[in-house]
All heavy atoms as TSV, in Angstrom:
chain	resi	resn	atom	element	x	y	z
A	1	MET	N	N	187.258	-134.773	-40.094
A	1	MET	CA	C	186.622	-133.633	-40.716
A	1	MET	C	C	187.416	-132.371	-40.397
A	1	MET	O	O	187.865	-132.178	-39.276
A	1	MET	CB	C	185.195	-133.490	-40.194
A	1	MET	CG	C	184.427	-132.445	-40.909
A	1	MET	SD	S	182.691	-132.552	-40.391
A	1	MET	CE	C	182.123	-131.041	-41.075
A	2	ARG	N	N	187.573	-131.526	-41.411
A	2	ARG	CA	C	188.350	-130.308	-41.228
A	2	ARG	C	C	187.543	-129.245	-40.484
A	2	ARG	O	O	186.334	-129.167	-40.638
A	2	ARG	CB	C	188.745	-129.732	-42.597
A	2	ARG	CG	C	189.704	-130.610	-43.343
A	2	ARG	CD	C	190.147	-129.957	-44.603
A	2	ARG	NE	N	189.000	-129.779	-45.503
A	2	ARG	CZ	C	189.079	-129.243	-46.697
A	2	ARG	NH1	N	190.213	-128.811	-47.152
A	2	ARG	NH2	N	188.014	-129.119	-47.451
A	3	PRO	N	N	188.240	-128.413	-39.705
A	3	PRO	CA	C	187.538	-127.297	-39.068
A	3	PRO	C	C	187.020	-126.316	-40.128
A	3	PRO	O	O	187.551	-126.237	-41.237
A	3	PRO	CB	C	188.619	-126.634	-38.206
A	3	PRO	CG	C	189.701	-127.631	-38.070
A	3	PRO	CD	C	189.628	-128.517	-39.271
A	4	LEU	N	N	186.007	-125.558	-39.766
A	4	LEU	CA	C	185.359	-124.655	-40.710
A	4	LEU	C	C	186.318	-123.596	-41.232
A	4	LEU	O	O	186.256	-123.215	-42.397
A	4	LEU	CB	C	184.144	-123.992	-40.053
A	4	LEU	CG	C	183.303	-123.096	-40.944
A	4	LEU	CD1	C	182.752	-123.889	-42.123
A	4	LEU	CD2	C	182.176	-122.474	-40.160
A	5	TRP	N	N	187.248	-123.123	-40.424
A	5	TRP	CA	C	188.139	-122.051	-40.849
A	5	TRP	C	C	189.175	-122.527	-41.865
A	5	TRP	O	O	189.862	-121.715	-42.453
A	5	TRP	CB	C	188.819	-121.388	-39.663
A	5	TRP	CG	C	189.550	-122.345	-38.776
A	5	TRP	CD1	C	190.822	-122.781	-38.928
A	5	TRP	CD2	C	189.039	-123.010	-37.631
A	5	TRP	NE1	N	191.146	-123.671	-37.940
A	5	TRP	CE2	C	190.063	-123.830	-37.121
A	5	TRP	CE3	C	187.823	-122.990	-36.965
A	5	TRP	CZ2	C	189.893	-124.615	-35.994
A	5	TRP	CZ3	C	187.678	-123.766	-35.845
A	5	TRP	CH2	C	188.693	-124.564	-35.376
A	6	GLU	N	N	189.307	-123.819	-42.094
A	6	GLU	CA	C	190.226	-124.326	-43.103
A	6	GLU	C	C	189.551	-124.523	-44.459
A	6	GLU	O	O	190.218	-124.808	-45.434
A	6	GLU	CB	C	190.833	-125.650	-42.646
A	6	GLU	CG	C	191.811	-125.493	-41.513
A	6	GLU	CD	C	192.472	-126.808	-41.165
A	6	GLU	OE1	O	192.392	-127.752	-41.955
A	6	GLU	OE2	O	193.081	-126.874	-40.094
A	7	ILE	N	N	188.224	-124.374	-44.515
A	7	ILE	CA	C	187.514	-124.518	-45.780
A	7	ILE	C	C	187.653	-123.217	-46.546
A	7	ILE	O	O	187.463	-122.134	-46.000
A	7	ILE	CB	C	186.029	-124.853	-45.537
A	7	ILE	CG1	C	185.911	-126.184	-44.801
A	7	ILE	CG2	C	185.267	-124.906	-46.851
A	7	ILE	CD1	C	184.511	-126.553	-44.410
A	8	SER	N	N	187.973	-123.311	-47.831
A	8	SER	CA	C	188.183	-122.113	-48.630
A	8	SER	C	C	186.870	-121.384	-48.895
A	8	SER	O	O	185.781	-121.969	-48.823
A	8	SER	CB	C	188.843	-122.483	-49.954
A	8	SER	OG	O	187.934	-123.197	-50.766
A	9	ASP	N	N	186.980	-120.104	-49.199
A	9	ASP	CA	C	185.799	-119.301	-49.510
A	9	ASP	C	C	185.083	-119.840	-50.735
A	9	ASP	O	O	183.864	-119.832	-50.805
A	9	ASP	CB	C	186.188	-117.848	-49.743
A	9	ASP	CG	C	186.690	-117.177	-48.477
A	9	ASP	OD1	O	186.368	-117.678	-47.384
A	9	ASP	OD2	O	187.393	-116.165	-48.587
A	10	ARG	N	N	185.838	-120.300	-51.703
A	10	ARG	CA	C	185.248	-120.839	-52.929
A	10	ARG	C	C	184.385	-122.064	-52.622
A	10	ARG	O	O	183.285	-122.209	-53.134
A	10	ARG	CB	C	186.360	-121.194	-53.907
A	10	ARG	CG	C	185.876	-121.727	-55.216
A	10	ARG	CD	C	187.051	-121.934	-56.172
A	10	ARG	NE	N	186.618	-122.489	-57.407
A	10	ARG	CZ	C	186.107	-121.788	-58.401
A	10	ARG	NH1	N	185.996	-120.491	-58.277
A	10	ARG	NH2	N	185.727	-122.367	-59.508
A	11	ARG	N	N	184.858	-122.929	-51.745
A	11	ARG	CA	C	184.107	-124.137	-51.371
A	11	ARG	C	C	182.818	-123.763	-50.638
A	11	ARG	O	O	181.770	-124.350	-50.869
A	11	ARG	CB	C	184.982	-125.023	-50.489
A	11	ARG	CG	C	184.335	-126.258	-49.954
A	11	ARG	CD	C	184.221	-127.349	-50.932
A	11	ARG	NE	N	185.529	-127.624	-51.488
A	11	ARG	CZ	C	185.871	-128.744	-52.067
A	11	ARG	NH1	N	185.001	-129.698	-52.154
A	11	ARG	NH2	N	187.052	-128.900	-52.584
A	12	ILE	N	N	182.889	-122.763	-49.768
A	12	ILE	CA	C	181.699	-122.321	-49.040
A	12	ILE	C	C	180.660	-121.764	-50.004
A	12	ILE	O	O	179.463	-122.053	-49.885
A	12	ILE	CB	C	182.080	-121.283	-47.960
A	12	ILE	CG1	C	182.887	-121.970	-46.863
A	12	ILE	CG2	C	180.844	-120.614	-47.377
A	12	ILE	CD1	C	183.490	-121.030	-45.858
A	13	ILE	N	N	181.088	-120.977	-50.981
A	13	ILE	CA	C	180.158	-120.425	-51.965
A	13	ILE	C	C	179.539	-121.547	-52.800
A	13	ILE	O	O	178.334	-121.520	-53.085
A	13	ILE	CB	C	180.862	-119.382	-52.856
A	13	ILE	CG1	C	181.225	-118.146	-52.030
A	13	ILE	CG2	C	179.969	-118.978	-54.024
A	13	ILE	CD1	C	182.056	-117.123	-52.774
A	14	LEU	N	N	180.325	-122.543	-53.171
A	14	LEU	CA	C	179.772	-123.668	-53.938
A	14	LEU	C	C	178.731	-124.442	-53.133
A	14	LEU	O	O	177.691	-124.843	-53.666
A	14	LEU	CB	C	180.897	-124.602	-54.383
A	14	LEU	CG	C	181.789	-124.081	-55.509
A	14	LEU	CD1	C	182.960	-125.023	-55.728
A	14	LEU	CD2	C	180.986	-123.923	-56.771
A	15	ILE	N	N	178.984	-124.649	-51.846
A	15	ILE	CA	C	178.013	-125.329	-50.993
A	15	ILE	C	C	176.727	-124.507	-50.898
A	15	ILE	O	O	175.619	-125.044	-51.001
A	15	ILE	CB	C	178.613	-125.596	-49.597
A	15	ILE	CG1	C	179.730	-126.632	-49.696
A	15	ILE	CG2	C	177.542	-126.048	-48.612
A	15	ILE	CD1	C	180.558	-126.781	-48.442
A	16	ALA	N	N	176.869	-123.192	-50.739
A	16	ALA	CA	C	175.695	-122.324	-50.671
A	16	ALA	C	C	174.916	-122.351	-51.983
A	16	ALA	O	O	173.676	-122.359	-51.976
A	16	ALA	CB	C	176.119	-120.900	-50.332
A	17	LEU	N	N	175.623	-122.382	-53.110
A	17	LEU	CA	C	174.937	-122.443	-54.406
A	17	LEU	C	C	174.140	-123.738	-54.554
A	17	LEU	O	O	173.021	-123.734	-55.081
A	17	LEU	CB	C	175.946	-122.316	-55.547
A	17	LEU	CG	C	176.479	-120.914	-55.813
A	17	LEU	CD1	C	177.576	-120.955	-56.861
A	17	LEU	CD2	C	175.366	-119.992	-56.228
A	18	ILE	N	N	174.698	-124.823	-54.081
A	18	ILE	CA	C	173.975	-126.108	-54.145
A	18	ILE	C	C	172.720	-126.049	-53.278
A	18	ILE	O	O	171.636	-126.466	-53.705
A	18	ILE	CB	C	174.906	-127.257	-53.717
A	18	ILE	CG1	C	175.994	-127.471	-54.772
A	18	ILE	CG2	C	174.115	-128.541	-53.489
A	18	ILE	CD1	C	177.106	-128.388	-54.333
A	19	LEU	N	N	172.849	-125.510	-52.069
A	19	LEU	CA	C	171.685	-125.412	-51.182
A	19	LEU	C	C	170.611	-124.498	-51.765
A	19	LEU	O	O	169.422	-124.827	-51.736
A	19	LEU	CB	C	172.118	-124.918	-49.799
A	19	LEU	CG	C	172.954	-125.889	-48.980
A	19	LEU	CD1	C	173.417	-125.230	-47.688
A	19	LEU	CD2	C	172.181	-127.148	-48.701
A	20	TRP	N	N	171.016	-123.344	-52.315
A	20	TRP	CA	C	170.038	-122.438	-52.920
A	20	TRP	C	C	169.400	-123.059	-54.154
A	20	TRP	O	O	168.217	-122.806	-54.431
A	20	TRP	CB	C	170.681	-121.100	-53.263
A	20	TRP	CG	C	170.764	-120.177	-52.091
A	20	TRP	CD1	C	171.889	-119.787	-51.450
A	20	TRP	CD2	C	169.676	-119.552	-51.411
A	20	TRP	NE1	N	171.568	-118.952	-50.416
A	20	TRP	CE2	C	170.212	-118.780	-50.369
A	20	TRP	CE3	C	168.289	-119.559	-51.589
A	20	TRP	CZ2	C	169.423	-118.039	-49.516
A	20	TRP	CZ3	C	167.503	-118.818	-50.731
A	20	TRP	CH2	C	168.064	-118.066	-49.711
A	21	SER	N	N	170.139	-123.868	-54.882
A	21	SER	CA	C	169.553	-124.558	-56.039
A	21	SER	C	C	168.477	-125.541	-55.594
A	21	SER	O	O	167.412	-125.634	-56.215
A	21	SER	CB	C	170.628	-125.299	-56.824
A	21	SER	OG	O	171.587	-124.408	-57.304
A	22	LEU	N	N	168.747	-126.259	-54.524
A	22	LEU	CA	C	167.744	-127.181	-53.984
A	22	LEU	C	C	166.509	-126.426	-53.492
A	22	LEU	O	O	165.369	-126.884	-53.689
A	22	LEU	CB	C	168.344	-128.024	-52.859
A	22	LEU	CG	C	169.430	-129.016	-53.276
A	22	LEU	CD1	C	170.058	-129.663	-52.045
A	22	LEU	CD2	C	168.856	-130.056	-54.209
A	23	ILE	N	N	166.723	-125.284	-52.863
A	23	ILE	CA	C	165.591	-124.465	-52.406
A	23	ILE	C	C	164.777	-123.971	-53.596
A	23	ILE	O	O	163.537	-123.975	-53.567
A	23	ILE	CB	C	166.097	-123.292	-51.540
A	23	ILE	CG1	C	166.636	-123.825	-50.216
A	23	ILE	CG2	C	164.997	-122.265	-51.304
A	23	ILE	CD1	C	167.360	-122.795	-49.386
A	24	ALA	N	N	165.463	-123.550	-54.671
A	24	ALA	CA	C	164.757	-123.069	-55.859
A	24	ALA	C	C	163.924	-124.179	-56.488
A	24	ALA	O	O	162.766	-123.962	-56.872
A	24	ALA	CB	C	165.755	-122.511	-56.877
A	25	ILE	N	N	164.477	-125.365	-56.579
A	25	ILE	CA	C	163.735	-126.500	-57.153
A	25	ILE	C	C	162.543	-126.855	-56.262
A	25	ILE	O	O	161.435	-127.086	-56.754
A	25	ILE	CB	C	164.669	-127.707	-57.350
A	25	ILE	CG1	C	165.678	-127.404	-58.457
A	25	ILE	CG2	C	163.875	-128.961	-57.686
A	25	ILE	CD1	C	166.797	-128.406	-58.565
A	26	GLY	N	N	162.762	-126.871	-54.959
A	26	GLY	CA	C	161.670	-127.157	-54.032
A	26	GLY	C	C	160.565	-126.118	-54.099
A	26	GLY	O	O	159.377	-126.448	-54.021
A	27	SER	N	N	160.937	-124.856	-54.270
A	27	SER	CA	C	159.911	-123.819	-54.345
A	27	SER	C	C	159.149	-123.878	-55.660
A	27	SER	O	O	157.978	-123.508	-55.713
A	27	SER	CB	C	160.531	-122.434	-54.145
A	27	SER	OG	O	161.429	-122.146	-55.194
A	28	LEU	N	N	159.798	-124.350	-56.712
A	28	LEU	CA	C	159.067	-124.561	-57.972
A	28	LEU	C	C	158.045	-125.686	-57.826
A	28	LEU	O	O	156.930	-125.594	-58.338
A	28	LEU	CB	C	160.039	-124.890	-59.105
A	28	LEU	CG	C	160.717	-123.713	-59.779
A	28	LEU	CD1	C	161.761	-124.214	-60.769
A	28	LEU	CD2	C	159.714	-122.831	-60.466
A	29	ILE	N	N	158.431	-126.733	-57.132
A	29	ILE	CA	C	157.527	-127.872	-56.943
A	29	ILE	C	C	156.319	-127.459	-56.094
A	29	ILE	O	O	155.191	-127.860	-56.375
A	29	ILE	CB	C	158.286	-129.051	-56.306
A	29	ILE	CG1	C	159.310	-129.603	-57.300
A	29	ILE	CG2	C	157.332	-130.145	-55.847
A	29	ILE	CD1	C	160.266	-130.616	-56.708
A	30	THR	N	N	156.556	-126.636	-55.072
A	30	THR	CA	C	155.465	-126.247	-54.163
A	30	THR	C	C	154.773	-124.949	-54.577
A	30	THR	O	O	153.921	-124.443	-53.838
A	30	THR	CB	C	156.002	-126.090	-52.736
A	30	THR	OG1	O	157.011	-125.070	-52.735
A	30	THR	CG2	C	156.569	-127.380	-52.211
A	31	ASN	N	N	155.135	-124.400	-55.735
A	31	ASN	CA	C	154.542	-123.155	-56.257
A	31	ASN	C	C	154.721	-121.975	-55.302
A	31	ASN	O	O	153.840	-121.134	-55.159
A	31	ASN	CB	C	153.056	-123.346	-56.577
A	31	ASN	CG	C	152.848	-124.245	-57.766
A	31	ASN	OD1	O	153.706	-124.324	-58.642
A	31	ASN	ND2	N	151.738	-124.941	-57.800
A	32	THR	N	N	155.856	-121.897	-54.648
A	32	THR	CA	C	156.198	-120.759	-53.796
A	32	THR	C	C	157.131	-119.856	-54.592
A	32	THR	O	O	158.344	-119.931	-54.485
A	32	THR	CB	C	156.885	-121.231	-52.504
A	32	THR	OG1	O	156.149	-122.303	-51.960
A	32	THR	CG2	C	156.989	-120.118	-51.489
A	33	PHE	N	N	156.533	-118.992	-55.416
A	33	PHE	CA	C	157.328	-118.237	-56.377
A	33	PHE	C	C	158.161	-117.132	-55.733
A	33	PHE	O	O	159.213	-116.777	-56.259
A	33	PHE	CB	C	156.426	-117.671	-57.476
A	33	PHE	CG	C	155.831	-118.757	-58.332
A	33	PHE	CD1	C	154.488	-119.042	-58.280
A	33	PHE	CD2	C	156.644	-119.501	-59.169
A	33	PHE	CE1	C	153.957	-120.052	-59.056
A	33	PHE	CE2	C	156.128	-120.506	-59.949
A	33	PHE	CZ	C	154.774	-120.786	-59.897
A	34	ASN	N	N	157.716	-116.580	-54.607
A	34	ASN	CA	C	158.535	-115.565	-53.935
A	34	ASN	C	C	159.854	-116.158	-53.459
A	34	ASN	O	O	160.912	-115.542	-53.596
A	34	ASN	CB	C	157.777	-114.966	-52.753
A	34	ASN	CG	C	156.626	-114.103	-53.194
A	34	ASN	OD1	O	156.644	-113.560	-54.297
A	34	ASN	ND2	N	155.624	-113.977	-52.332
A	35	LEU	N	N	159.800	-117.354	-52.897
A	35	LEU	CA	C	161.019	-118.023	-52.452
A	35	LEU	C	C	161.885	-118.411	-53.647
A	35	LEU	O	O	163.109	-118.347	-53.579
A	35	LEU	CB	C	160.673	-119.253	-51.614
A	35	LEU	CG	C	161.833	-120.027	-51.001
A	35	LEU	CD1	C	162.654	-119.117	-50.090
A	35	LEU	CD2	C	161.335	-121.223	-50.249
A	36	MET	N	N	161.264	-118.781	-54.759
A	36	MET	CA	C	162.020	-119.142	-55.961
A	36	MET	C	C	162.817	-117.939	-56.462
A	36	MET	O	O	163.996	-118.061	-56.808
A	36	MET	CB	C	161.088	-119.636	-57.056
A	36	MET	CG	C	161.844	-120.037	-58.308
A	36	MET	SD	S	160.888	-119.985	-59.824
A	36	MET	CE	C	160.243	-118.349	-59.857
A	37	TRP	N	N	162.178	-116.756	-56.506
A	37	TRP	CA	C	162.896	-115.569	-56.980
A	37	TRP	C	C	164.042	-115.216	-56.040
A	37	TRP	O	O	165.122	-114.815	-56.488
A	37	TRP	CB	C	161.937	-114.395	-57.129
A	37	TRP	CG	C	161.055	-114.543	-58.335
A	37	TRP	CD1	C	159.712	-114.735	-58.333
A	37	TRP	CD2	C	161.469	-114.551	-59.704
A	37	TRP	NE1	N	159.263	-114.862	-59.621
A	37	TRP	CE2	C	160.321	-114.751	-60.484
A	37	TRP	CE3	C	162.688	-114.413	-60.337
A	37	TRP	CZ2	C	160.361	-114.806	-61.868
A	37	TRP	CZ3	C	162.736	-114.465	-61.725
A	37	TRP	CH2	C	161.587	-114.664	-62.470
A	38	SER	N	N	163.813	-115.363	-54.760
A	38	SER	CA	C	164.869	-115.098	-53.791
A	38	SER	C	C	166.049	-116.057	-53.999
A	38	SER	O	O	167.210	-115.651	-53.955
A	38	SER	CB	C	164.309	-115.245	-52.379
A	38	SER	OG	O	165.326	-115.093	-51.433
A	39	ALA	N	N	165.735	-117.327	-54.234
A	39	ALA	CA	C	166.791	-118.320	-54.463
A	39	ALA	C	C	167.537	-118.030	-55.758
A	39	ALA	O	O	168.762	-118.161	-55.818
A	39	ALA	CB	C	166.187	-119.720	-54.499
A	40	LEU	N	N	166.823	-117.625	-56.805
A	40	LEU	CA	C	167.487	-117.311	-58.072
A	40	LEU	C	C	168.418	-116.111	-57.939
A	40	LEU	O	O	169.508	-116.089	-58.519
A	40	LEU	CB	C	166.453	-117.072	-59.168
A	40	LEU	CG	C	165.683	-118.307	-59.624
A	40	LEU	CD1	C	164.638	-117.921	-60.669
A	40	LEU	CD2	C	166.629	-119.355	-60.170
A	41	ILE	N	N	168.005	-115.115	-57.162
A	41	ILE	CA	C	168.877	-113.961	-56.923
A	41	ILE	C	C	170.116	-114.382	-56.141
A	41	ILE	O	O	171.238	-113.958	-56.444
A	41	ILE	CB	C	168.095	-112.848	-56.196
A	41	ILE	CG1	C	167.051	-112.257	-57.149
A	41	ILE	CG2	C	169.028	-111.767	-55.668
A	41	ILE	CD1	C	166.062	-111.333	-56.486
A	42	ALA	N	N	169.945	-115.248	-55.145
A	42	ALA	CA	C	171.089	-115.740	-54.364
A	42	ALA	C	C	172.040	-116.545	-55.242
A	42	ALA	O	O	173.265	-116.437	-55.111
A	42	ALA	CB	C	170.600	-116.587	-53.195
A	43	ILE	N	N	171.503	-117.336	-56.159
A	43	ILE	CA	C	172.343	-118.111	-57.076
A	43	ILE	C	C	173.127	-117.178	-57.995
A	43	ILE	O	O	174.328	-117.375	-58.230
A	43	ILE	CB	C	171.481	-119.105	-57.884
A	43	ILE	CG1	C	170.940	-120.191	-56.958
A	43	ILE	CG2	C	172.271	-119.714	-59.036
A	43	ILE	CD1	C	169.861	-121.046	-57.589
A	44	ALA	N	N	172.458	-116.138	-58.501
A	44	ALA	CA	C	173.138	-115.177	-59.376
A	44	ALA	C	C	174.258	-114.453	-58.631
A	44	ALA	O	O	175.360	-114.283	-59.162
A	44	ALA	CB	C	172.128	-114.177	-59.938
A	45	LEU	N	N	173.998	-114.034	-57.398
A	45	LEU	CA	C	175.026	-113.352	-56.612
A	45	LEU	C	C	176.185	-114.285	-56.273
A	45	LEU	O	O	177.352	-113.870	-56.278
A	45	LEU	CB	C	174.421	-112.772	-55.338
A	45	LEU	CG	C	173.488	-111.571	-55.537
A	45	LEU	CD1	C	172.842	-111.190	-54.214
A	45	LEU	CD2	C	174.246	-110.404	-56.126
A	46	GLY	N	N	175.887	-115.535	-55.977
A	46	GLY	CA	C	176.955	-116.501	-55.700
A	46	GLY	C	C	177.809	-116.767	-56.931
A	46	GLY	O	O	179.034	-116.846	-56.842
A	47	GLY	N	N	177.169	-116.881	-58.085
A	47	GLY	CA	C	177.921	-117.054	-59.334
A	47	GLY	C	C	178.793	-115.853	-59.638
A	47	GLY	O	O	179.934	-115.984	-60.077
A	48	TYR	N	N	178.262	-114.673	-59.367
A	48	TYR	CA	C	179.044	-113.443	-59.564
A	48	TYR	C	C	180.234	-113.401	-58.606
A	48	TYR	O	O	181.337	-113.017	-58.982
A	48	TYR	CB	C	178.153	-112.220	-59.364
A	48	TYR	CG	C	178.851	-110.916	-59.598
A	48	TYR	CD1	C	179.208	-110.518	-60.881
A	48	TYR	CD2	C	179.170	-110.074	-58.534
A	48	TYR	CE1	C	179.859	-109.317	-61.096
A	48	TYR	CE2	C	179.821	-108.874	-58.740
A	48	TYR	CZ	C	180.158	-108.501	-60.024
A	48	TYR	OH	O	180.811	-107.324	-60.236
A	49	GLY	N	N	180.010	-113.833	-57.370
A	49	GLY	CA	C	181.101	-113.877	-56.395
A	49	GLY	C	C	182.205	-114.836	-56.821
A	49	GLY	O	O	183.394	-114.531	-56.690
A	50	LEU	N	N	181.832	-115.992	-57.364
A	50	LEU	CA	C	182.842	-116.933	-57.863
A	50	LEU	C	C	183.616	-116.337	-59.036
A	50	LEU	O	O	184.825	-116.522	-59.152
A	50	LEU	CB	C	182.171	-118.239	-58.295
A	50	LEU	CG	C	181.681	-119.136	-57.170
A	50	LEU	CD1	C	180.946	-120.339	-57.744
A	50	LEU	CD2	C	182.839	-119.590	-56.304
A	51	ARG	N	N	182.906	-115.600	-59.890
A	51	ARG	CA	C	183.559	-114.966	-61.044
A	51	ARG	C	C	184.568	-113.918	-60.570
A	51	ARG	O	O	185.688	-113.852	-61.064
A	51	ARG	CB	C	182.503	-114.321	-61.926
A	51	ARG	CG	C	183.056	-113.633	-63.132
A	51	ARG	CD	C	181.917	-113.087	-64.004
A	51	ARG	NE	N	182.446	-112.355	-65.116
A	51	ARG	CZ	C	182.598	-111.034	-65.136
A	51	ARG	NH1	N	182.220	-110.323	-64.097
A	51	ARG	NH2	N	183.109	-110.427	-66.183
A	52	ILE	N	N	184.177	-113.100	-59.597
A	52	ILE	CA	C	185.080	-112.074	-59.065
A	52	ILE	C	C	186.299	-112.722	-58.417
A	52	ILE	O	O	187.431	-112.250	-58.595
A	52	ILE	CB	C	184.333	-111.170	-58.059
A	52	ILE	CG1	C	183.263	-110.358	-58.769
A	52	ILE	CG2	C	185.291	-110.259	-57.314
A	52	ILE	CD1	C	183.776	-109.426	-59.827
A	53	MET	N	N	186.090	-113.811	-57.682
A	53	MET	CA	C	187.224	-114.498	-57.053
A	53	MET	C	C	188.179	-115.032	-58.112
A	53	MET	O	O	189.400	-114.965	-57.946
A	53	MET	CB	C	186.731	-115.632	-56.164
A	53	MET	CG	C	186.050	-115.169	-54.909
A	53	MET	SD	S	185.375	-116.509	-53.948
A	53	MET	CE	C	186.862	-117.298	-53.392
A	54	ARG	N	N	187.656	-115.564	-59.208
A	54	ARG	CA	C	188.499	-116.088	-60.275
A	54	ARG	C	C	189.277	-114.959	-60.951
A	54	ARG	O	O	190.467	-115.099	-61.235
A	54	ARG	CB	C	187.648	-116.836	-61.297
A	54	ARG	CG	C	188.485	-117.519	-62.357
A	54	ARG	CD	C	187.648	-118.275	-63.344
A	54	ARG	NE	N	186.822	-117.312	-64.070
A	54	ARG	CZ	C	185.561	-117.526	-64.430
A	54	ARG	NH1	N	184.971	-118.638	-64.134
A	54	ARG	NH2	N	184.892	-116.611	-65.084
A	55	ILE	N	N	188.631	-113.808	-61.168
A	55	ILE	CA	C	189.308	-112.677	-61.811
A	55	ILE	C	C	190.403	-112.130	-60.901
A	55	ILE	O	O	191.485	-111.774	-61.382
A	55	ILE	CB	C	188.276	-111.585	-62.168
A	55	ILE	CG1	C	187.401	-112.076	-63.316
A	55	ILE	CG2	C	188.962	-110.284	-62.537
A	55	ILE	CD1	C	186.238	-111.159	-63.637
A	56	ARG	N	N	190.153	-112.060	-59.607
A	56	ARG	CA	C	191.168	-111.543	-58.678
A	56	ARG	C	C	192.375	-112.463	-58.586
A	56	ARG	O	O	193.495	-112.016	-58.385
A	56	ARG	CB	C	190.581	-111.354	-57.292
A	56	ARG	CG	C	189.706	-110.147	-57.199
A	56	ARG	CD	C	189.325	-109.879	-55.789
A	56	ARG	NE	N	188.445	-108.724	-55.732
A	56	ARG	CZ	C	187.769	-108.363	-54.671
A	56	ARG	NH1	N	187.868	-109.072	-53.569
A	56	ARG	NH2	N	186.995	-107.308	-54.689
A	57	ASN	N	N	192.174	-113.760	-58.723
A	57	ASN	CA	C	193.286	-114.705	-58.646
A	57	ASN	C	C	194.031	-114.807	-59.967
A	57	ASN	O	O	195.177	-115.235	-59.981
A	57	ASN	CB	C	192.788	-116.089	-58.230
A	57	ASN	CG	C	192.334	-116.099	-56.782
A	57	ASN	OD1	O	192.777	-115.299	-55.988
A	57	ASN	ND2	N	191.441	-117.004	-56.460
A	58	ALA	N	N	193.437	-114.424	-61.066
A	58	ALA	CA	C	194.065	-114.544	-62.379
A	58	ALA	C	C	195.326	-113.686	-62.520
A	58	ALA	O	O	196.336	-114.175	-63.018
A	58	ALA	CB	C	193.063	-114.222	-63.480
A	59	PRO	N	N	195.350	-112.401	-62.099
A	59	PRO	CA	C	196.582	-111.621	-62.245
A	59	PRO	C	C	197.754	-112.202	-61.457
A	59	PRO	O	O	198.896	-112.118	-61.895
A	59	PRO	CB	C	196.207	-110.240	-61.710
A	59	PRO	CG	C	194.747	-110.154	-61.862
A	59	PRO	CD	C	194.242	-111.564	-61.668
A	60	GLU	N	N	197.492	-112.804	-60.316
A	60	GLU	CA	C	198.574	-113.404	-59.525
A	60	GLU	C	C	199.227	-114.544	-60.303
A	60	GLU	O	O	200.434	-114.696	-60.305
A	60	GLU	CB	C	198.034	-113.920	-58.202
A	60	GLU	CG	C	197.526	-112.841	-57.287
A	60	GLU	CD	C	196.811	-113.390	-56.080
A	60	GLU	OE1	O	196.714	-114.627	-55.973
A	60	GLU	OE2	O	196.353	-112.587	-55.252
A	61	LYS	N	N	198.428	-115.334	-60.993
A	61	LYS	CA	C	198.965	-116.429	-61.774
A	61	LYS	C	C	199.730	-115.922	-62.993
A	61	LYS	O	O	200.758	-116.474	-63.367
A	61	LYS	CB	C	197.839	-117.379	-62.202
A	61	LYS	CG	C	197.233	-118.133	-61.051
A	61	LYS	CD	C	196.113	-119.023	-61.502
A	61	LYS	CE	C	195.473	-119.720	-60.313
A	61	LYS	NZ	N	194.328	-120.529	-60.697
A	62	ASN	N	N	199.227	-114.855	-63.611
A	62	ASN	CA	C	199.908	-114.305	-64.787
A	62	ASN	C	C	201.247	-113.670	-64.402
A	62	ASN	O	O	202.197	-113.742	-65.172
A	62	ASN	CB	C	199.023	-113.248	-65.474
A	62	ASN	CG	C	197.825	-113.882	-66.151
A	62	ASN	OD1	O	197.850	-115.052	-66.471
A	62	ASN	ND2	N	196.776	-113.096	-66.347
A	63	GLN	N	N	201.353	-113.073	-63.246
A	63	GLN	CA	C	202.598	-112.463	-62.822
A	63	GLN	C	C	203.649	-113.511	-62.498
A	63	GLN	O	O	204.830	-113.297	-62.687
A	63	GLN	CB	C	202.357	-111.566	-61.613
A	63	GLN	CG	C	201.599	-110.294	-61.940
A	63	GLN	CD	C	201.293	-109.487	-60.707
A	63	GLN	OE1	O	201.594	-109.895	-59.592
A	63	GLN	NE2	N	200.684	-108.331	-60.910
A	64	SER	N	N	203.230	-114.668	-62.029
A	64	SER	CA	C	204.190	-115.698	-61.688
A	64	SER	C	C	204.774	-116.355	-62.954
A	64	SER	O	O	205.842	-116.923	-62.909
A	64	SER	CB	C	203.547	-116.765	-60.806
A	64	SER	OG	O	202.518	-117.421	-61.517
A	65	ASN	N	N	204.067	-116.253	-64.088
A	65	ASN	CA	C	204.573	-116.799	-65.345
A	65	ASN	C	C	205.632	-115.936	-65.986
A	65	ASN	O	O	206.366	-116.393	-66.830
A	65	ASN	CB	C	203.416	-117.020	-66.328
A	65	ASN	CG	C	202.485	-118.116	-65.871
A	65	ASN	OD1	O	202.871	-118.992	-65.111
A	65	ASN	ND2	N	201.250	-118.072	-66.331
A	66	LYS	N	N	205.711	-114.664	-65.606
A	66	LYS	CA	C	206.656	-113.737	-66.252
A	66	LYS	C	C	208.063	-113.930	-65.762
A	66	LYS	O	O	208.431	-114.388	-64.815
A	66	LYS	CB	C	206.225	-112.293	-66.011
A	66	LYS	CG	C	204.966	-111.967	-66.777
A	66	LYS	CD	C	204.591	-110.536	-66.544
A	66	LYS	CE	C	203.311	-110.206	-67.308
A	66	LYS	NZ	N	202.870	-108.863	-67.103
């Protein structure tokens, strides 16, 4: 197993998104709507973070093609 510091930020965000998705589904089943809204906000922020990471890496790839 790899040490934690070798795991990429993108992988950590994906793991967190999976966990928050499970929490959101569990809160829907148990009718805990406050926790569901919190999980949905965390999922939205994680998705936004992945989008920002992809946009920041895109110019580096475009410059290497020139």
